[in-house]
Each structure stands twice: as structure tokens, then as C-alpha cells.
Residue, then its C-alpha position, 0 to 999 in steps of 0.5 A: m128748623a121751620t117747624d121750630n120758628k113756627t112754634a116760637d111765633t105762636d109763643q109769641l102771639q099767645e103770650f101777646r093775646d095773654n098779656r093783652d086780656l089781663k090788661l083788659q081784666d079789671k077786677k076793681n070795677e066790674n062795671l066796664t065794658t069791653l067794646n072791639l073798635g075795628p078791625t072792621h068798623p067803618a069808622t076806622h077807615g082801615i084793617f086795624q083794631n082798638i079793644l077798647q075798655m069802657d065806663g059808659e061813654v068814657i074810654m078807660d084804656a085801649v089796647p091797639t092791634i095791628g097787622y091785619i093787612h101785613r104784606a111783608f114788602e120789606k122782605i119781598a123788595e129783597r128778593r126783587p130787582f130794584y126796578q120791579i120794587t116801584p109798585l109796592t110802594d104805591r100800596m103803603n098810602y094809597c091816597s098819595s102814591p106818587i109821593n111814595n114812588m118817587g121817595y123810593h127812586m131818589t133813595v136808589e138814586k142817591l145809591l147810584g149816584i145818578e143826579i137827574p135834570k131839572r126839567a125832571q125834579y120840577i115834574r116830580v114837585i108837580m106830582m107830587e105836590l098833586a098828590r099832597i092835596s089829594d091827601h089831604l082833601i080825603c083827610n079833611s073831608i072825611l073829618g067831616v063826614d065823621s062830624g055829621a058833614f057829608t056835603g063837602f065830602l062829595y064836593v072834594m071828591q069831584e076835585r080828587e077825579h081831576i087829579y087822578d085825571i092828571y096822573e093817568e096822562v102822565c102815567g095810565a093809572r090813576l089810584t096805584t101809579n107806579m109813576g116815574r122811573i129810577g132816573g127820572m119820569e117814564r115820559d115828559l108832560s104831554p100837551k094834554a097834561l100841562h093842559l089838565i095842570g092849568e085848568f086845576l090851578k084855575r078852578f080848584p081855589k074856589v072849590w077849596a075856598e068853599f069847602e074851608k067855608m063849610l067847616t073851618r068856623n061852622r059851630i058843630f064842627i068846632d064843639r065836635t074838634v077843638g080839645v079833641g085828641a090833643i098831644s103836646a109838642e113834647r110828646a109828639l117829638n117823643y114818639g117820633f111824630t113828622g109831618p102834618n101831625l107834628r106841625a100842629t102842635g107847633v114845631d115847624y119841621d117839615v123834611r122839604v125845607m130842612n133836607p130839601y130834594s127834588s129843587y124844592e129850594d127853588f120854591e117860595f111856600e109857607i110852613p103851616v103851624g098849629e098850636k094846641g096839637d088837636t083835632y082843630d090844629r090838625f084839620l086846619v093845618r092841612n088846609e093851609e097846606v093845600w094852600q101851600s102845595l097849590k102856589i109851589i106847582e104854580q110856581a113849578y109849573k110855570n117855571l118849568p126848565e127846558g131840557s130832558y125828563h130823564a138822566d142819562a144812565p142807560h145801565y139803570y134807565l130804560p131806553p126809548k121803545q123805538e130805540v129798543y127796536t132799532s138798536m142792538e145796544a138799546l135792547i140789550y140795556h132793556f133786556k138786562i133792566v128788565m130781568g134785573e141782571i144789573d148789580a148795584p154799588k155796595g152802599e147804605v143809604y138813607h132818603s126822606v120825602e114829606g109824604g102826605n102823613g109826614e116823613l116818608g123814609f127809606y132806609l137801603i143797604s145794598d151788598g153789591g147785588r141785583t136785589p136789595y141786601r136790606l129795605h126799611f120803609r119808614r112809615p109816619c102812620f106806623i108811629y102815629y098808631q103807637a100814640y093814639t092809645e095815649m091820645i084817647k083815654g080819658g075821652q069819649l068814644a065819638d071824639a076817638i073816631l073824630t081823633l083817628s080821622s085827624l091822624n089820618v092813619i091809613a091801614g096800608e101804611l100801617d102794616a106795609 
């Protein structure tokens, strides 16, 4: 049976390649050139490929190819206890790992019926908004690099390191954070973490204002981005766009406002929108979202509630290590959670969060066992890349690079 499946997969792959080759052959115009953009080109910012059909510098057609770093996370999750799936989410959009972690935790908490305390919700908001800032500053500074401006990238990367310092104090990791737990946070914010957050709120606004000044009204940058890679609101909605790439077209959809979670309804912030849906609008929307994230962090930081940083859910939340050493009941719970020996209730839930790139959703089906029966990740980058071909047709090769950069397609989230 396994051999039959393998043969079927091989036949399907060959059929795809044959169809792709036929599409790329243009008998009417022998002057067209086939060009590989990726999968190892540095300007693609990840391992994915576009086979372009070029008439000089103009792109006449393109065929995308994905799957170069597909790691079968959804299938792996079906064989892992709920507690051990968090590290898989790190490795999707690794530019904003905490959002992935906490989105997954909230999905499982919805299945389990766990309500976490206000303090834990506010801490999550602070971490998720720091992750959004980190994600946006990477995207916009790289967009500057792709248009020939390297200085801004070097400048804001220093601030990303300060965000990583906060991560490290909160959870011990910097990039793939594995932050938090099902039921809340692993630990409370330490005095050092609170100090680092306060210092970031004082220092970063000046840095971001200087970065904006460097590019926003820069004549070369404007010429390279205005009208490039534009998509209409109607087409974006038809594809399933969300996040900054949708808001750049003028649609003010934000999961934090439409379906509030983790006490986002407690905070005042605005949803920036664009008009034309081009590369420049996507840049401006992300710039303004950084300011709004700072506003949210400041509100959560100043109004951080008292109380516990985790829910009272001993069947699913690891007990403190000191209690494990001194209490038999805590030791039993610790063993059962770590070894994945606690059954989850039957159910079917979907939960989404506003990720760095858009609506990041988790569709979870439980059959009452110790692992998910099915866990599907709704990855916004997978949707954006489907529209990429349409967005670059008729444009120049140099514009294709900027368009891809402004969409912020992360290979880890594209393939999963």
C-alpha cells in the first residue's frame, strides 16, 4: 500500500512539472526568457521559487513553487501531546514567535474551557505587541535594503536585539521562544523584565521616528514603491488577505478589534489603513502599526493588574518546581503533563489572533485523546504567495523583489 501511495505522489509531481513546463513554453514569441527567481536567491528572503517568463526586464508570466522547507508540522502535531506542540509554532513565522505560541495556547484553552487571569492576559498582550514591532521593523527595514538603503536596517536591528533581551528575561530564549504555557505564562514578569520594557518604551519611539524620516519622504524610495505590486481590496478579499496587506487596500479588518482576545478590548488603539494596496501603502501601514503597538504596550505596562500569572488548572498547567520536590500531588501532575498522559475533552474549535502578517488561525479537533486528532494552521503567508504571481505580472524584475519584500512572505510560515 505504501508503494502505491509513493507511486501516486510521484505521478502527481510529474504531472505538475509537465503542466508547469507547458505553461512556460510560448511558441508565439521566441524572444521570451525563462528566469528562476529563487529558491536560493538572497532577495527572496526564504526558500521558495518563482519561474519567471521575461520579455527583457518585463515579467510576462510566473509560476510559483513552494514546499522546499515543508516540515509536516500538522502531521507531527497529531503525534505529540498538546503540551509539546508549542515549539512547532515557533518555527512558522520566526520573526514574531510569541504570537504563534500564544495563539496556539489560546486555542487549546478554548477547547479545555480555561479562563486565564487578567494579569496573564496583559503580559501576553505586551509580549505579542513587542513581537509585532519586531516583525514590522524587520519587514520595513528589509524593504529599504531591497531599494538600496542599508542604513535603516542596521539602525533598527539594534532595537530588535533589545526586544530579544526582553524575551530572554521572560522565557530564556530569543528567536524561537517557546514562550508561555497552556493556562498562562511560565513565570511572572521579573523586576528586570519590567525595567527592560520601560526602557524600551522610552528609547524606541525616537529611533522609529528617525527611521520613518529616512524613508517615508525619500524621493528614490517613493519612486521605487508607489504603484508597485498593487492589489485592489476586492481581489485581496477574494484571495483571503488579512493583516497589514489587506489594510493597505483600505479594508479596516483587524482580529484584535473584530474578535477581541486576551483583553484587547481594554486598550485604545487605531487601525491604520491605506488606499491603493501598493508597496508604499503596505510600508506606511506597518510603520503606523508600530506606533499603535507602542501605545498598547504602554497601556498594558502602566495598568498591569495584580494577581496570578496563570490559571488554576492543575491538570494542564505545570506546578511550580518547588512543589514538585515537596508535594506528591504536584509530582503526579508534573509527570502526567510532561509525559502527555492527560486526555483532552472531545471538541472542535477555531481560534485566531492578529499575527505579524495577518490572521493566524488554529483549527483544532480533539477526539478525547492525548494528542490532537487534527490541527490545522491558517498561515497568512500561504495565502499571500498565491496572489504574488498576479501582482508582479506586467511589472519589472526589480519591482518583483520589492513586492515580495513588502508582502513579508516568511518561508517558515508559507510551508509549515
